[in-house]
mmCIF file as Biopython writes it, N, C-alpha, C and O atoms, coordinates in Angstrom:
data_model
#
loop_
_atom_site.group_PDB
_atom_site.id
_atom_site.type_symbol
_atom_site.label_atom_id
_atom_site.label_alt_id
_atom_site.label_comp_id
_atom_site.label_asym_id
_atom_site.label_entity_id
_atom_site.label_seq_id
_atom_site.pdbx_PDB_ins_code
_atom_site.Cartn_x
_atom_site.Cartn_y
_atom_site.Cartn_z
_atom_site.occupancy
_atom_site.B_iso_or_equiv
_atom_site.auth_seq_id
_atom_site.auth_asym_id
_atom_site.pdbx_PDB_model_num
ATOM 1   N N  . MET A ? 1  ? 20.863 10.242 -4.005  1.0 0.0 1  A 1 
ATOM 2   C CA . MET A ? 1  ? 21.966 9.658  -4.733  1.0 0.0 1  A 1 
ATOM 3   C C  . MET A ? 1  ? 21.850 9.941  -6.231  1.0 0.0 1  A 1 
ATOM 4   O O  . MET A ? 1  ? 22.863 10.100 -6.913  1.0 0.0 1  A 1 
ATOM 5   N N  . LEU A ? 2  ? 20.615 10.003 -6.746  1.0 0.0 2  A 1 
ATOM 6   C CA . LEU A ? 2  ? 20.390 10.292 -8.161  1.0 0.0 2  A 1 
ATOM 7   C C  . LEU A ? 2  ? 19.045 10.974 -8.315  1.0 0.0 2  A 1 
ATOM 8   O O  . LEU A ? 2  ? 18.074 10.609 -7.651  1.0 0.0 2  A 1 
ATOM 9   N N  . HIS A ? 3  ? 18.989 11.965 -9.192  1.0 0.0 3  A 1 
ATOM 10  C CA . HIS A ? 3  ? 17.737 12.672 -9.458  1.0 0.0 3  A 1 
ATOM 11  C C  . HIS A ? 3  ? 17.643 12.901 -10.959 1.0 0.0 3  A 1 
ATOM 12  O O  . HIS A ? 3  ? 18.587 13.394 -11.577 1.0 0.0 3  A 1 
ATOM 13  N N  . ALA A ? 4  ? 16.510 12.545 -11.543 1.0 0.0 4  A 1 
ATOM 14  C CA . ALA A ? 4  ? 16.234 12.835 -12.951 1.0 0.0 4  A 1 
ATOM 15  C C  . ALA A ? 4  ? 14.789 13.306 -13.035 1.0 0.0 4  A 1 
ATOM 16  O O  . ALA A ? 4  ? 13.918 12.767 -12.352 1.0 0.0 4  A 1 
ATOM 17  N N  . ALA A ? 5  ? 14.527 14.315 -13.875 1.0 0.0 5  A 1 
ATOM 18  C CA . ALA A ? 5  ? 13.174 14.846 -14.017 1.0 0.0 5  A 1 
ATOM 19  C C  . ALA A ? 5  ? 12.919 15.188 -15.478 1.0 0.0 5  A 1 
ATOM 20  O O  . ALA A ? 5  ? 13.825 15.606 -16.199 1.0 0.0 5  A 1 
ATOM 21  N N  . TRP A ? 6  ? 11.654 15.000 -15.911 1.0 0.0 6  A 1 
ATOM 22  C CA . TRP A ? 6  ? 11.277 15.329 -17.282 1.0 0.0 6  A 1 
ATOM 23  C C  . TRP A ? 6  ? 9.804  15.691 -17.319 1.0 0.0 6  A 1 
ATOM 24  O O  . TRP A ? 6  ? 8.988  15.174 -16.556 1.0 0.0 6  A 1 
ATOM 25  N N  . PHE A ? 7  ? 9.494  16.605 -18.240 1.0 0.0 7  A 1 
ATOM 26  C CA . PHE A ? 7  ? 8.112  17.046 -18.416 1.0 0.0 7  A 1 
ATOM 27  C C  . PHE A ? 7  ? 7.366  16.097 -19.342 1.0 0.0 7  A 1 
ATOM 28  O O  . PHE A ? 7  ? 7.930  15.570 -20.301 1.0 0.0 7  A 1 
ATOM 29  N N  . VAL A ? 8  ? 6.087  15.888 -19.038 1.0 0.0 8  A 1 
ATOM 30  C CA . VAL A ? 8  ? 5.160  15.134 -19.887 1.0 0.0 8  A 1 
ATOM 31  C C  . VAL A ? 8  ? 3.967  16.038 -20.147 1.0 0.0 8  A 1 
ATOM 32  O O  . VAL A ? 8  ? 3.868  17.115 -19.559 1.0 0.0 8  A 1 
ATOM 33  N N  . SER A ? 9  ? 3.072  15.620 -21.007 1.0 0.0 9  A 1 
ATOM 34  C CA . SER A ? 9  ? 1.965  16.493 -21.412 1.0 0.0 9  A 1 
ATOM 35  C C  . SER A ? 9  ? 1.108  16.976 -20.241 1.0 0.0 9  A 1 
ATOM 36  O O  . SER A ? 9  ? 0.567  18.080 -20.294 1.0 0.0 9  A 1 
ATOM 37  N N  . ASN A ? 10 ? 0.978  16.182 -19.206 1.0 0.0 10 A 1 
ATOM 38  C CA . ASN A ? 10 ? 0.107  16.578 -18.093 1.0 0.0 10 A 1 
ATOM 39  C C  . ASN A ? 10 ? 0.864  16.834 -16.789 1.0 0.0 10 A 1 
ATOM 40  O O  . ASN A ? 10 ? 0.258  16.819 -15.717 1.0 0.0 10 A 1 
ATOM 41  N N  . GLY A ? 11 ? 2.177  17.068 -16.862 1.0 0.0 11 A 1 
ATOM 42  C CA . GLY A ? 11 ? 2.886  17.354 -15.620 1.0 0.0 11 A 1 
ATOM 43  C C  . GLY A ? 11 ? 4.378  17.089 -15.692 1.0 0.0 11 A 1 
ATOM 44  O O  . GLY A ? 11 ? 5.024  17.303 -16.717 1.0 0.0 11 A 1 
ATOM 45  N N  . LEU A ? 12 ? 4.896  16.623 -14.587 1.0 0.0 12 A 1 
ATOM 46  C CA . LEU A ? 12 ? 6.323  16.406 -14.409 1.0 0.0 12 A 1 
ATOM 47  C C  . LEU A ? 12 ? 6.552  15.029 -13.812 1.0 0.0 12 A 1 
ATOM 48  O O  . LEU A ? 12 ? 5.892  14.655 -12.843 1.0 0.0 12 A 1 
ATOM 49  N N  . ASN A ? 13 ? 7.468  14.279 -14.374 1.0 0.0 13 A 1 
ATOM 50  C CA . ASN A ? 13 ? 7.876  12.999 -13.804 1.0 0.0 13 A 1 
ATOM 51  C C  . ASN A ? 13 ? 9.240  13.173 -13.160 1.0 0.0 13 A 1 
ATOM 52  O O  . ASN A ? 13 ? 10.096 13.890 -13.678 1.0 0.0 13 A 1 
ATOM 53  N N  . VAL A ? 14 ? 9.435  12.516 -12.033 1.0 0.0 14 A 1 
ATOM 54  C CA . VAL A ? 14 ? 10.713 12.579 -11.323 1.0 0.0 14 A 1 
ATOM 55  C C  . VAL A ? 14 ? 11.093 11.173 -10.899 1.0 0.0 14 A 1 
ATOM 56  O O  . VAL A ? 14 ? 10.256 10.407 -10.421 1.0 0.0 14 A 1 
ATOM 57  N N  . LEU A ? 15 ? 12.360 10.844 -11.079 1.0 0.0 15 A 1 
ATOM 58  C CA . LEU A ? 15 ? 12.899 9.577  -10.610 1.0 0.0 15 A 1 
ATOM 59  C C  . LEU A ? 15 ? 14.049 9.907  -9.672  1.0 0.0 15 A 1 
ATOM 60  O O  . LEU A ? 15 ? 14.984 10.608 -10.058 1.0 0.0 15 A 1 
ATOM 61  N N  . ASP A ? 16 ? 13.988 9.413  -8.458  1.0 0.0 16 A 1 
ATOM 62  C CA . ASP A ? 16 ? 15.048 9.623  -7.481  1.0 0.0 16 A 1 
ATOM 63  C C  . ASP A ? 16 ? 15.498 8.292  -6.918  1.0 0.0 16 A 1 
ATOM 64  O O  . ASP A ? 16 ? 14.702 7.367  -6.758  1.0 0.0 16 A 1 
ATOM 65  N N  . ILE A ? 17 ? 16.774 8.208  -6.623  1.0 0.0 17 A 1 
ATOM 66  C CA . ILE A ? 17 ? 17.310 7.073  -5.876  1.0 0.0 17 A 1 
ATOM 67  C C  . ILE A ? 17 ? 17.833 7.644  -4.567  1.0 0.0 17 A 1 
ATOM 68  O O  . ILE A ? 17 ? 18.703 8.515  -4.556  1.0 0.0 17 A 1 
ATOM 69  N N  . TRP A ? 18 ? 17.290 7.140  -3.464  1.0 0.0 18 A 1 
ATOM 70  C CA . TRP A ? 18 ? 17.638 7.607  -2.124  1.0 0.0 18 A 1 
ATOM 71  C C  . TRP A ? 18 ? 18.281 6.485  -1.324  1.0 0.0 18 A 1 
ATOM 72  O O  . TRP A ? 18 ? 18.194 5.315  -1.695  1.0 0.0 18 A 1 
ATOM 73  N N  . GLU A ? 19 ? 18.931 6.854  -0.216  1.0 0.0 19 A 1 
ATOM 74  C CA . GLU A ? 19 ? 19.503 5.857  0.688   1.0 0.0 19 A 1 
ATOM 75  C C  . GLU A ? 19 ? 18.401 4.969  1.268   1.0 0.0 19 A 1 
ATOM 76  O O  . GLU A ? 19 ? 18.599 3.773  1.481   1.0 0.0 19 A 1 
ATOM 77  N N  . SER A ? 20 ? 17.229 5.579  1.523   1.0 0.0 20 A 1 
ATOM 78  C CA . SER A ? 20 ? 16.102 4.817  2.061   1.0 0.0 20 A 1 
ATOM 79  C C  . SER A ? 20 ? 14.816 5.607  1.828   1.0 0.0 20 A 1 
ATOM 80  O O  . SER A ? 20 ? 14.852 6.798  1.518   1.0 0.0 20 A 1 
ATOM 81  N N  . GLU A ? 21 ? 13.695 4.934  1.981   1.0 0.0 21 A 1 
ATOM 82  C CA . GLU A ? 21 ? 12.396 5.598  1.870   1.0 0.0 21 A 1 
ATOM 83  C C  . GLU A ? 21 ? 12.247 6.652  2.967   1.0 0.0 21 A 1 
ATOM 84  O O  . GLU A ? 21 ? 11.648 7.704  2.745   1.0 0.0 21 A 1 
ATOM 85  N N  . ASP A ? 22 ? 12.790 6.369  4.140   1.0 0.0 22 A 1 
ATOM 86  C CA . ASP A ? 22 ? 12.723 7.314  5.245   1.0 0.0 22 A 1 
ATOM 87  C C  . ASP A ? 22 ? 13.483 8.609  4.923   1.0 0.0 22 A 1 
ATOM 88  O O  . ASP A ? 22 ? 13.002 9.696  5.242   1.0 0.0 22 A 1 
ATOM 89  N N  . HIS A ? 23 ? 14.652 8.509  4.301   1.0 0.0 23 A 1 
ATOM 90  C CA . HIS A ? 23 ? 15.397 9.703  3.898   1.0 0.0 23 A 1 
ATOM 91  C C  . HIS A ? 23 ? 14.553 10.567 2.951   1.0 0.0 23 A 1 
ATOM 92  O O  . HIS A ? 23 ? 14.496 11.788 3.097   1.0 0.0 23 A 1 
ATOM 93  N N  . PHE A ? 24 ? 13.908 9.928  1.993   1.0 0.0 24 A 1 
ATOM 94  C CA . PHE A ? 24 ? 13.056 10.647 1.047   1.0 0.0 24 A 1 
ATOM 95  C C  . PHE A ? 24 ? 11.903 11.340 1.769   1.0 0.0 24 A 1 
ATOM 96  O O  . PHE A ? 24 ? 11.651 12.524 1.544   1.0 0.0 24 A 1 
ATOM 97  N N  . THR A ? 25 ? 11.211 10.616 2.627   1.0 0.0 25 A 1 
ATOM 98  C CA . THR A ? 25 ? 10.045 11.142 3.339   1.0 0.0 25 A 1 
ATOM 99  C C  . THR A ? 25 ? 10.422 12.352 4.184   1.0 0.0 25 A 1 
ATOM 100 O O  . THR A ? 25 ? 9.700  13.349 4.197   1.0 0.0 25 A 1 
ATOM 101 N N  . ARG A ? 26 ? 11.545 12.271 4.886   1.0 0.0 26 A 1 
ATOM 102 C CA . ARG A ? 26 ? 11.996 13.405 5.695   1.0 0.0 26 A 1 
ATOM 103 C C  . ARG A ? 26 ? 12.350 14.612 4.838   1.0 0.0 26 A 1 
ATOM 104 O O  . ARG A ? 26 ? 12.009 15.741 5.191   1.0 0.0 26 A 1 
ATOM 105 N N  . PHE A ? 27 ? 13.027 14.388 3.721   1.0 0.0 27 A 1 
ATOM 106 C CA . PHE A ? 27 ? 13.403 15.483 2.829   1.0 0.0 27 A 1 
ATOM 107 C C  . PHE A ? 27 ? 12.167 16.205 2.299   1.0 0.0 27 A 1 
ATOM 108 O O  . PHE A ? 27 ? 12.120 17.435 2.283   1.0 0.0 27 A 1 
ATOM 109 N N  . ILE A ? 28 ? 11.177 15.444 1.870   1.0 0.0 28 A 1 
ATOM 110 C CA . ILE A ? 28 ? 9.946  16.054 1.355   1.0 0.0 28 A 1 
ATOM 111 C C  . ILE A ? 28 ? 9.262  16.869 2.454   1.0 0.0 28 A 1 
ATOM 112 O O  . ILE A ? 28 ? 8.871  18.015 2.233   1.0 0.0 28 A 1 
ATOM 113 N N  . ALA A ? 29 ? 9.121  16.274 3.633   1.0 0.0 29 A 1 
ATOM 114 C CA . ALA A ? 29 ? 8.421  16.950 4.725   1.0 0.0 29 A 1 
ATOM 115 C C  . ALA A ? 29 ? 9.154  18.205 5.208   1.0 0.0 29 A 1 
ATOM 116 O O  . ALA A ? 29 ? 8.521  19.216 5.513   1.0 0.0 29 A 1 
ATOM 117 N N  . GLU A ? 30 ? 10.479 18.141 5.278   1.0 0.0 30 A 1 
ATOM 118 C CA . GLU A ? 30 ? 11.246 19.239 5.863   1.0 0.0 30 A 1 
ATOM 119 C C  . GLU A ? 30 ? 11.662 20.306 4.853   1.0 0.0 30 A 1 
ATOM 120 O O  . GLU A ? 30 ? 11.764 21.478 5.213   1.0 0.0 30 A 1 
ATOM 121 N N  . ARG A ? 31 ? 11.905 19.928 3.602   1.0 0.0 31 A 1 
ATOM 122 C CA . ARG A ? 31 ? 12.471 20.883 2.653   1.0 0.0 31 A 1 
ATOM 123 C C  . ARG A ? 31 ? 11.549 21.229 1.490   1.0 0.0 31 A 1 
ATOM 124 O O  . ARG A ? 31 ? 11.457 22.394 1.102   1.0 0.0 31 A 1 
ATOM 125 N N  . VAL A ? 32 ? 10.871 20.245 0.936   1.0 0.0 32 A 1 
ATOM 126 C CA . VAL A ? 32 ? 10.090 20.477 -0.287  1.0 0.0 32 A 1 
ATOM 127 C C  . VAL A ? 32 ? 8.674  20.974 0.031   1.0 0.0 32 A 1 
ATOM 128 O O  . VAL A ? 32 ? 8.248  21.996 -0.508  1.0 0.0 32 A 1 
ATOM 129 N N  . ALA A ? 33 ? 7.956  20.277 0.883   1.0 0.0 33 A 1 
ATOM 130 C CA . ALA A ? 33 ? 6.560  20.636 1.172   1.0 0.0 33 A 1 
ATOM 131 C C  . ALA A ? 33 ? 6.400  22.074 1.664   1.0 0.0 33 A 1 
ATOM 132 O O  . ALA A ? 33 ? 5.485  22.760 1.209   1.0 0.0 33 A 1 
ATOM 133 N N  . PRO A ? 34 ? 7.249  22.561 2.572   1.0 0.0 34 A 1 
ATOM 134 C CA . PRO A ? 34 ? 7.071  23.951 3.019   1.0 0.0 34 A 1 
ATOM 135 C C  . PRO A ? 34 ? 7.179  24.971 1.879   1.0 0.0 34 A 1 
ATOM 136 O O  . PRO A ? 34 ? 6.477  25.982 1.885   1.0 0.0 34 A 1 
ATOM 137 N N  . VAL A ? 35 ? 8.038  24.715 0.921   1.0 0.0 35 A 1 
ATOM 138 C CA . VAL A ? 35 ? 8.195  25.643 -0.207  1.0 0.0 35 A 1 
ATOM 139 C C  . VAL A ? 35 ? 7.021  25.513 -1.166  1.0 0.0 35 A 1 
ATOM 140 O O  . VAL A ? 35 ? 6.420  26.514 -1.557  1.0 0.0 35 A 1 
ATOM 141 N N  . LEU A ? 36 ? 6.693  24.273 -1.546  1.0 0.0 36 A 1 
ATOM 142 C CA . LEU A ? 36 ? 5.609  24.070 -2.507  1.0 0.0 36 A 1 
ATOM 143 C C  . LEU A ? 36 ? 4.282  24.566 -1.963  1.0 0.0 36 A 1 
ATOM 144 O O  . LEU A ? 36 ? 3.559  25.290 -2.648  1.0 0.0 36 A 1 
ATOM 145 N N  . LYS A ? 37 ? 3.962  24.185 -0.749  1.0 0.0 37 A 1 
ATOM 146 C CA . LYS A ? 37 ? 2.653  24.520 -0.192  1.0 0.0 37 A 1 
ATOM 147 C C  . LYS A ? 37 ? 2.627  25.921 0.413   1.0 0.0 37 A 1 
ATOM 148 O O  . LYS A ? 37 ? 1.644  26.644 0.259   1.0 0.0 37 A 1 
ATOM 149 N N  . GLY A ? 38 ? 3.690  26.302 1.091   1.0 0.0 38 A 1 
ATOM 150 C CA . GLY A ? 38 ? 3.717  27.598 1.759   1.0 0.0 38 A 1 
ATOM 151 C C  . GLY A ? 38 ? 4.019  28.751 0.830   1.0 0.0 38 A 1 
ATOM 152 O O  . GLY A ? 38 ? 3.251  29.710 0.753   1.0 0.0 38 A 1 
ATOM 153 N N  . GLU A ? 39 ? 5.133  28.664 0.123   1.0 0.0 39 A 1 
ATOM 154 C CA . GLU A ? 39 ? 5.574  29.786 -0.706  1.0 0.0 39 A 1 
ATOM 155 C C  . GLU A ? 39 ? 4.940  29.797 -2.095  1.0 0.0 39 A 1 
ATOM 156 O O  . GLU A ? 39 ? 4.629  30.864 -2.625  1.0 0.0 39 A 1 
ATOM 157 N N  . LEU A ? 40 ? 4.749  28.620 -2.685  1.0 0.0 40 A 1 
ATOM 158 C CA . LEU A ? 40 ? 4.244  28.562 -4.056  1.0 0.0 40 A 1 
ATOM 159 C C  . LEU A ? 40 ? 2.749  28.277 -4.139  1.0 0.0 40 A 1 
ATOM 160 O O  . LEU A ? 40 ? 2.142  28.469 -5.193  1.0 0.0 40 A 1 
ATOM 161 N N  . GLY A ? 41 ? 2.148  27.822 -3.043  1.0 0.0 41 A 1 
ATOM 162 C CA . GLY A ? 41 ? 0.718  27.570 -3.023  1.0 0.0 41 A 1 
ATOM 163 C C  . GLY A ? 41 ? 0.261  26.350 -3.805  1.0 0.0 41 A 1 
ATOM 164 O O  . GLY A ? 41 ? -0.900 26.277 -4.208  1.0 0.0 41 A 1 
ATOM 165 N N  . VAL A ? 42 ? 1.147  25.394 -4.028  1.0 0.0 42 A 1 
ATOM 166 C CA . VAL A ? 42 ? 0.782  24.165 -4.743  1.0 0.0 42 A 1 
ATOM 167 C C  . VAL A ? 42 ? -0.175 23.364 -3.866  1.0 0.0 42 A 1 
ATOM 168 O O  . VAL A ? 42 ? 0.116  23.119 -2.695  1.0 0.0 42 A 1 
ATOM 169 N N  . GLN A ? 43 ? -1.306 22.957 -4.420  1.0 0.0 43 A 1 
ATOM 170 C CA . GLN A ? 43 ? -2.325 22.247 -3.645  1.0 0.0 43 A 1 
ATOM 171 C C  . GLN A ? 43 ? -2.248 20.727 -3.779  1.0 0.0 43 A 1 
ATOM 172 O O  . GLN A ? 43 ? -2.654 20.003 -2.869  1.0 0.0 43 A 1 
ATOM 173 N N  . SER A ? 44 ? -1.730 20.241 -4.907  1.0 0.0 44 A 1 
ATOM 174 C CA . SER A ? 44 ? -1.697 18.796 -5.120  1.0 0.0 44 A 1 
ATOM 175 C C  . SER A ? 44 ? -0.503 18.167 -4.415  1.0 0.0 44 A 1 
ATOM 176 O O  . SER A ? 44 ? 0.514  18.819 -4.176  1.0 0.0 44 A 1 
ATOM 177 N N  . ASP A ? 45 ? -0.648 16.900 -4.090  1.0 0.0 45 A 1 
ATOM 178 C CA . ASP A ? 45 ? 0.427  16.140 -3.462  1.0 0.0 45 A 1 
ATOM 179 C C  . ASP A ? 45 ? 1.035  15.191 -4.475  1.0 0.0 45 A 1 
ATOM 180 O O  . ASP A ? 45 ? 0.329  14.678 -5.343  1.0 0.0 45 A 1 
ATOM 181 N N  . PRO A ? 46 ? 2.356  14.945 -4.378  1.0 0.0 46 A 1 
ATOM 182 C CA . PRO A ? 46 ? 2.961  13.960 -5.267  1.0 0.0 46 A 1 
ATOM 183 C C  . PRO A ? 46 ? 2.428  12.566 -4.934  1.0 0.0 46 A 1 
ATOM 184 O O  . PRO A ? 46 ? 1.925  12.327 -3.836  1.0 0.0 46 A 1 
ATOM 185 N N  . GLU A ? 47 ? 2.543  11.679 -5.873  1.0 0.0 47 A 1 
ATOM 186 C CA . GLU A ? 47 ? 2.104  10.299 -5.675  1.0 0.0 47 A 1 
ATOM 187 C C  . GLU A ? 47 ? 3.310  9.374  -5.828  1.0 0.0 47 A 1 
ATOM 188 O O  . GLU A ? 47 ? 3.458  8.707  -6.852  1.0 0.0 47 A 1 
ATOM 189 N N  . PRO A ? 48 ? 4.178  9.336  -4.800  1.0 0.0 48 A 1 
ATOM 190 C CA . PRO A ? 48 ? 5.392  8.534  -4.934  1.0 0.0 48 A 1 
ATOM 191 C C  . PRO A ? 48 ? 5.098  7.046  -4.926  1.0 0.0 48 A 1 
ATOM 192 O O  . PRO A ? 48 ? 4.149  6.574  -4.300  1.0 0.0 48 A 1 
ATOM 193 N N  . GLN A ? 49 ? 5.936  6.335  -5.637  1.0 0.0 49 A 1 
ATOM 194 C CA . GLN A ? 49 ? 5.936  4.878  -5.613  1.0 0.0 49 A 1 
ATOM 195 C C  . GLN A ? 49 ? 7.357  4.472  -5.251  1.0 0.0 49 A 1 
ATOM 196 O O  . GLN A ? 49 ? 8.314  5.109  -5.691  1.0 0.0 49 A 1 
ATOM 197 N N  . PHE A ? 50 ? 7.503  3.434  -4.464  1.0 0.0 50 A 1 
ATOM 198 C CA . PHE A ? 50 ? 8.809  2.996  -4.007  1.0 0.0 50 A 1 
ATOM 199 C C  . PHE A ? 50 ? 9.087  1.577  -4.486  1.0 0.0 50 A 1 
ATOM 200 O O  . PHE A ? 50 ? 8.224  0.700  -4.434  1.0 0.0 50 A 1 
ATOM 201 N N  . PHE A ? 51 ? 10.300 1.381  -4.949  1.0 0.0 51 A 1 
ATOM 202 C CA . PHE A ? 51 ? 10.736 0.077  -5.441  1.0 0.0 51 A 1 
ATOM 203 C C  . PHE A ? 51 ? 12.150 -0.182 -4.944  1.0 0.0 51 A 1 
ATOM 204 O O  . PHE A ? 51 ? 12.954 0.749  -4.881  1.0 0.0 51 A 1 
ATOM 205 N N  . PRO A ? 52 ? 12.472 -1.413 -4.592  1.0 0.0 52 A 1 
ATOM 206 C CA . PRO A ? 52 ? 13.848 -1.699 -4.181  1.0 0.0 52 A 1 
ATOM 207 C C  . PRO A ? 52 ? 14.793 -1.598 -5.385  1.0 0.0 52 A 1 
ATOM 208 O O  . PRO A ? 52 ? 14.447 -2.004 -6.495  1.0 0.0 52 A 1 
ATOM 209 N N  . LEU A ? 53 ? 15.974 -1.058 -5.149  1.0 0.0 53 A 1 
ATOM 210 C CA . LEU A ? 53 ? 16.964 -0.927 -6.207  1.0 0.0 53 A 1 
ATOM 211 C C  . LEU A ? 53 ? 17.663 -2.266 -6.403  1.0 0.0 53 A 1 
ATOM 212 O O  . LEU A ? 53 ? 18.188 -2.847 -5.453  1.0 0.0 53 A 1 
ATOM 213 N N  . HIS A ? 54 ? 17.664 -2.746 -7.633  1.0 0.0 54 A 1 
ATOM 214 C CA . HIS A ? 54 ? 18.316 -4.023 -7.925  1.0 0.0 54 A 1 
ATOM 215 C C  . HIS A ? 54 ? 19.830 -3.861 -7.955  1.0 0.0 54 A 1 
ATOM 216 O O  . HIS A ? 54 ? 20.557 -4.625 -7.319  1.0 0.0 54 A 1 
ATOM 217 N N  . ARG A ? 55 ? 20.300 -2.863 -8.696  1.0 0.0 55 A 1 
ATOM 218 C CA . ARG A ? 55 ? 21.738 -2.666 -8.831  1.0 0.0 55 A 1 
ATOM 219 C C  . ARG A ? 55 ? 22.013 -1.227 -9.228  1.0 0.0 55 A 1 
ATOM 220 O O  . ARG A ? 55 ? 21.270 -0.643 -10.017 1.0 0.0 55 A 1 
ATOM 221 N N  . ARG A ? 56 ? 23.058 -0.666 -8.695  1.0 0.0 56 A 1 
ATOM 222 C CA . ARG A ? 56 ? 23.484 0.682  -9.052  1.0 0.0 56 A 1 
ATOM 223 C C  . ARG A ? 56 ? 24.837 0.580  -9.719  1.0 0.0 56 A 1 
ATOM 224 O O  . ARG A ? 56 ? 25.771 0.022  -9.143  1.0 0.0 56 A 1 
ATOM 225 N N  . PHE A ? 57 ? 24.958 1.110  -10.921 1.0 0.0 57 A 1 
ATOM 226 C CA . PHE A ? 57 ? 26.200 1.079  -11.673 1.0 0.0 57 A 1 
ATOM 227 C C  . PHE A ? 57 ? 26.548 2.497  -12.093 1.0 0.0 57 A 1 
ATOM 228 O O  . PHE A ? 57 ? 25.715 3.196  -12.671 1.0 0.0 57 A 1 
ATOM 229 N N  . VAL A ? 58 ? 27.748 2.921  -11.812 1.0 0.0 58 A 1 
ATOM 230 C CA . VAL A ? 58 ? 28.217 4.236  -12.245 1.0 0.0 58 A 1 
ATOM 231 C C  . VAL A ? 58 ? 29.409 3.991  -13.164 1.0 0.0 58 A 1 
ATOM 232 O O  . VAL A ? 58 ? 30.414 3.407  -12.759 1.0 0.0 58 A 1 
ATOM 233 N N  . ALA A ? 59 ? 29.281 4.442  -14.396 1.0 0.0 59 A 1 
ATOM 234 C CA . ALA A ? 59 ? 30.346 4.231  -15.372 1.0 0.0 59 A 1 
ATOM 235 C C  . ALA A ? 59 ? 31.618 4.961  -14.939 1.0 0.0 59 A 1 
ATOM 236 O O  . ALA A ? 59 ? 31.538 6.042  -14.356 1.0 0.0 59 A 1 
ATOM 237 N N  . PRO A ? 60 ? 32.773 4.394  -15.212 1.0 0.0 60 A 1 
ATOM 238 C CA . PRO A ? 60 ? 34.033 5.051  -14.866 1.0 0.0 60 A 1 
ATOM 239 C C  . PRO A ? 60 ? 34.109 6.452  -15.462 1.0 0.0 60 A 1 
ATOM 240 O O  . PRO A ? 60 ? 33.749 6.659  -16.621 1.0 0.0 60 A 1 
ATOM 241 N N  . GLY A ? 61 ? 34.576 7.409  -14.674 1.0 0.0 61 A 1 
ATOM 242 C CA . GLY A ? 61 ? 34.745 8.771  -15.148 1.0 0.0 61 A 1 
ATOM 243 C C  . GLY A ? 61 ? 33.496 9.625  -15.078 1.0 0.0 61 A 1 
ATOM 244 O O  . GLY A ? 61 ? 33.550 10.804 -15.426 1.0 0.0 61 A 1 
ATOM 245 N N  . ILE A ? 62 ? 32.360 9.068  -14.637 1.0 0.0 62 A 1 
ATOM 246 C CA . ILE A ? 62 ? 31.113 9.823  -14.546 1.0 0.0 62 A 1 
ATOM 247 C C  . ILE A ? 62 ? 30.929 10.335 -13.124 1.0 0.0 62 A 1 
ATOM 248 O O  . ILE A ? 62 ? 31.028 9.573  -12.162 1.0 0.0 62 A 1 
ATOM 249 N N  . SER A ? 63 ? 30.661 11.632 -13.000 1.0 0.0 63 A 1 
ATOM 250 C CA . SER A ? 63 ? 30.371 12.213 -11.696 1.0 0.0 63 A 1 
ATOM 251 C C  . SER A ? 63 ? 29.653 13.538 -11.901 1.0 0.0 63 A 1 
ATOM 252 O O  . SER A ? 63 ? 29.610 14.071 -13.009 1.0 0.0 63 A 1 
ATOM 253 N N  . GLY A ? 64 ? 29.093 14.058 -10.825 1.0 0.0 64 A 1 
ATOM 254 C CA . GLY A ? 64 ? 28.462 15.374 -10.871 1.0 0.0 64 A 1 
ATOM 255 C C  . GLY A ? 64 ? 27.131 15.400 -11.578 1.0 0.0 64 A 1 
ATOM 256 O O  . GLY A ? 64 ? 26.561 14.362 -11.912 1.0 0.0 64 A 1 
ATOM 257 N N  . GLY A ? 65 ? 26.644 16.613 -11.802 1.0 0.0 65 A 1 
ATOM 258 C CA . GLY A ? 65 ? 25.338 16.815 -12.417 1.0 0.0 65 A 1 
ATOM 259 C C  . GLY A ? 65 ? 25.438 17.217 -13.867 1.0 0.0 65 A 1 
ATOM 260 O O  . GLY A ? 65 ? 26.525 17.386 -14.419 1.0 0.0 65 A 1 
ATOM 261 N N  . ALA A ? 66 ? 24.273 17.365 -14.468 1.0 0.0 66 A 1 
ATOM 262 C CA . ALA A ? 66 ? 24.193 17.713 -15.889 1.0 0.0 66 A 1 
ATOM 263 C C  . ALA A ? 66 ? 24.464 19.171 -16.119 1.0 0.0 66 A 1 
ATOM 264 O O  . ALA A ? 66 ? 24.437 19.631 -17.260 1.0 0.0 66 A 1 
#
């Protein structure tokens, strides 16, 4: 539903809002992990943290990506 990412001195931070934790887990396993580990050879694993969303607000007239 929402994706934001930014670089920090020691890596990359990502914030995502998903329909559920299960949707996220499946996406990582099926789409991201095969590319990172198979094609790019990335050895480290992300360290996700999950929090319930309190409220989602989309300002009028806002849509699409950056």
